[in-house]
C-alpha positions as CSV (number, residue, x, y, z in Angstrom):
1,M,-9.0,-35.4,-11.6
2,E,-7.0,-33.5,-9.0
3,K,-4.1,-35.0,-7.4
4,P,-3.9,-34.9,-3.6
5,K,-0.7,-32.8,-3.9
6,N,-2.6,-30.2,-5.9
7,R,-5.4,-30.1,-3.4
8,A,-3.0,-29.5,-0.6
9,A,-1.7,-26.4,-2.5
10,L,-5.1,-24.8,-2.2
11,W,-4.7,-24.8,1.6
12,L,-2.0,-22.2,1.1
13,L,-4.8,-19.8,0.2
14,V,-6.3,-20.1,3.7
15,I,-3.1,-18.8,5.4
16,P,-3.7,-15.1,4.6
17,Y,-7.3,-15.4,5.5
18,I,-6.4,-16.7,9.0
19,G,-3.6,-14.1,9.4
20,L,-6.0,-11.2,8.8
21,L,-9.2,-12.7,10.2
22,W,-9.2,-11.3,13.7
23,P,-8.2,-7.6,13.9
24,P,-7.8,-7.5,17.7
25,F,-4.8,-9.8,17.2
26,Y,-2.9,-7.1,15.3
27,N,-4.6,-3.9,16.5
28,F,-1.6,-2.3,18.1
29,R,0.5,0.9,17.6
30,E,3.8,-0.7,18.6
31,P,6.1,-1.8,17.2
32,T,6.4,0.8,14.5
33,L,8.2,0.3,11.2
34,F,9.3,3.4,9.3
35,G,6.8,5.4,11.3
36,F,3.9,3.2,10.5
37,P,2.0,1.6,13.4
38,F,1.9,-2.2,13.6
39,F,-1.7,-2.3,12.6
40,Y,-0.9,-0.8,9.1
41,W,2.4,-2.5,8.3
42,Y,1.2,-5.9,9.4
43,Q,-1.7,-5.7,6.9
44,L,0.6,-4.3,4.2
45,A,3.1,-7.1,4.8
46,W,0.4,-9.6,3.9
47,V,0.1,-8.2,0.4
48,P,3.3,-9.7,-1.0
49,I,2.9,-12.8,1.2
50,T,-0.5,-13.4,-0.2
51,A,0.7,-12.8,-3.8
52,F,3.5,-15.3,-3.3
53,L,1.2,-18.0,-1.8
54,T,-1.3,-17.5,-4.6
55,W,1.5,-17.9,-7.2
56,I,2.6,-21.1,-5.5
57,A,-1.0,-22.5,-5.5
58,Y,-1.5,-21.4,-9.2
59,R,1.8,-23.1,-10.3
60,S,0.9,-26.3,-8.6
61,L,-2.6,-26.5,-10.0
62,R,-2.0,-25.5,-13.7
63,D,-1.6,-28.0,-16.4
64,D,1.8,-28.0,-18.1
65,D,0.7,-30.1,-21.1
């Protein structure tokens, strides 16, 4: 049976979904980063963030028996 703490870790997986859900929120050219418009680097920044949040959720849900 899952512990409430483990179930809470699954909510971390919702954060990237919400951050990328509505494109008009981040559909801008400015500010640029290394010549990339905000629209592109905002989405690209979510790749490592999502990987890190997924790792945290995985570590908190796995059994260490």
